[in-house]
C-alpha positions in Angstrom: -209.7 -51.9 107.5 -207.6 -50.0 105.1 -204.8 -47.4 105.9 -203.4 -44.8 103.6 -199.9 -43.6 104.6 -199.4 -40.3 102.8 -196.6 -37.9 102.9 -197.4 -34.1 103.0 -197.2 -32.1 99.7 -194.5 -29.9 98.5 -193.2 -27.0 100.6 -190.4 -24.5 100.1 -187.4 -25.6 102.0 -187.2 -23.0 104.7 -186.7 -23.3 108.4 -189.6 -23.7 110.7 -193.2 -24.9 110.2 -193.5 -23.9 106.6 -196.7 -24.1 104.6 -197.2 -25.6 101.4 -196.0 -23.8 98.3 -198.2 -23.1 95.1 -197.1 -26.7 93.6 -197.8 -28.4 97.0 -201.3 -26.6 97.2 -202.0 -28.0 93.8 -200.9 -31.5 94.8 -203.4 -31.2 97.9 -206.3 -30.3 95.5 -205.4 -33.1 93.2 -205.3 -35.6 96.1 -208.8 -34.7 96.7 -210.0 -35.8 93.4 -208.3 -39.4 94.0 -210.9 -42.1 94.1 -209.2 -44.1 96.7 -208.6 -41.0 99.0 -212.2 -40.1 98.6 -213.0 -43.1 100.8 -211.3 -41.7 103.8 -213.6 -41.9 106.9 -210.9 -41.1 109.3 -208.0 -38.4 108.6 -205.0 -38.2 110.9 -202.4 -35.5 110.3 -199.1 -34.2 111.9 -199.3 -30.9 113.5 -197.1 -29.4 110.8 -198.9 -26.7 108.6 -197.8 -28.8 105.6 -199.3 -32.0 106.7 -202.7 -30.5 107.6 -202.8 -28.2 104.5 -202.2 -31.5 102.5 -205.3 -33.2 103.8 -207.5 -30.0 104.1 -209.1 -30.1 100.8 -209.7 -33.8 101.3 -211.2 -33.1 104.8 -213.5 -30.2 103.4 -214.6 -32.2 100.4 -215.7 -35.2 102.7 -216.8 -33.2 105.6 -214.5 -35.5 107.7 -212.4 -33.5 110.5 -208.7 -33.7 110.6 -207.5 -35.4 113.7 -204.2 -33.8 114.7 -201.8 -36.2 116.5 -198.3 -35.1 118.0 -197.3 -38.6 117.6 -197.3 -38.2 113.7 -194.7 -35.2 113.9 -191.3 -35.4 112.4 -188.3 -36.5 114.5 -187.6 -33.6 117.0 -184.0 -32.3 117.6 -184.3 -33.3 121.3 -185.4 -36.8 120.4 -183.2 -39.9 120.1 -183.7 -42.4 117.4 -185.3 -44.9 119.9 -187.4 -42.2 121.4 -188.8 -41.3 117.7 -189.2 -45.1 116.9 -191.2 -45.6 120.3 -193.4 -42.7 119.4 -194.0 -43.9 115.8 -194.8 -47.4 117.2 -197.0 -46.0 119.9 -199.3 -44.4 117.0 -199.1 -47.6 115.0 -200.3 -49.6 118.0 -203.2 -47.0 118.7 -204.3 -47.1 115.0 -204.6 -51.0 115.0 -207.0 -50.9 118.0 -209.6 -49.1 116.1 -212.3 -51.7 115.4 -214.0 -51.1 112.0 -215.8 -52.9 109.4 -214.0 -54.4 106.3 -214.2 -51.3 104.1 -213.3 -48.7 106.6 -210.5 -46.2 105.3 -208.1 -44.3 107.4 -205.7 -41.7 105.9 -202.7 -40.7 107.8 -200.7 -37.7 106.8 -197.1 -37.4 108.0 -193.5 -36.9 107.0 -190.9 -38.8 105.0 -188.8 -39.8 108.3 -191.8 -40.9 110.2 -193.5 -42.7 107.2 -190.0 -44.7 106.8 -189.8 -45.7 110.3 -193.4 -46.8 110.3 -192.7 -49.0 107.3 -189.8 -50.7 109.0 -192.2 -51.4 112.0 -195.4 -52.6 110.5 -196.0 -56.1 109.9 -196.3 -56.4 106.3 -196.2 -58.7 103.3 -193.5 -56.7 101.5 -190.1 -57.2 102.6 -188.4 -54.2 100.9 -190.8 -51.3 102.0 -188.6 -50.3 105.1 -186.1 -48.8 102.4 -189.1 -47.1 100.9 -188.7 -43.3 100.6 -191.9 -41.2 100.0 -192.0 -38.2 97.6 -194.2 -35.3 98.4 -197.9 -36.1 98.2 -197.2 -39.9 97.6 -198.8 -42.7 99.3 -199.1 -46.3 100.0 -202.5 -48.1 100.5 -202.5 -51.0 103.0 -205.4 -53.4 103.8 -205.0 -54.9 107.2 -205.8 -58.6 107.3 -205.1 -60.8 110.2 -202.8 -58.0 111.7 -200.9 -58.1 108.6 -200.3 -54.8 106.5 -200.8 -56.1 102.9 -200.0 -53.5 100.2 -202.7 -52.8 97.7 -202.3 -51.9 94.0 
């Protein structure tokens, strides 16, 4: 199984659930031209507008629905770090239970804080990924082999 962890595209830095700005909309359009992302057979997104808008063009092009999942949301003000980490781990555990054939692709669109925590939790072949910071519209591709998340080039 292949998993693509994707950070949402660019938005203006305002308070609230802010949509993508013009540059972010262009990034989202560019992503749906990416040959790797065009292999997506299952798409998950944070409930935030910016995450959903990032994968909407891809979803439309592939005719694959976006699965909104609250566990993919960024850390909430009322959450402790332990609660947030537990929520991220819960989603990762769920995703690993999906039984699929070798070439199956899942795209997960979330936020920088969520992705950074996830990288620290997944069993991977790369030691330094837990310090990785995602830029807007940036992604990492993993292939899961024997429960190990192997980064693909």
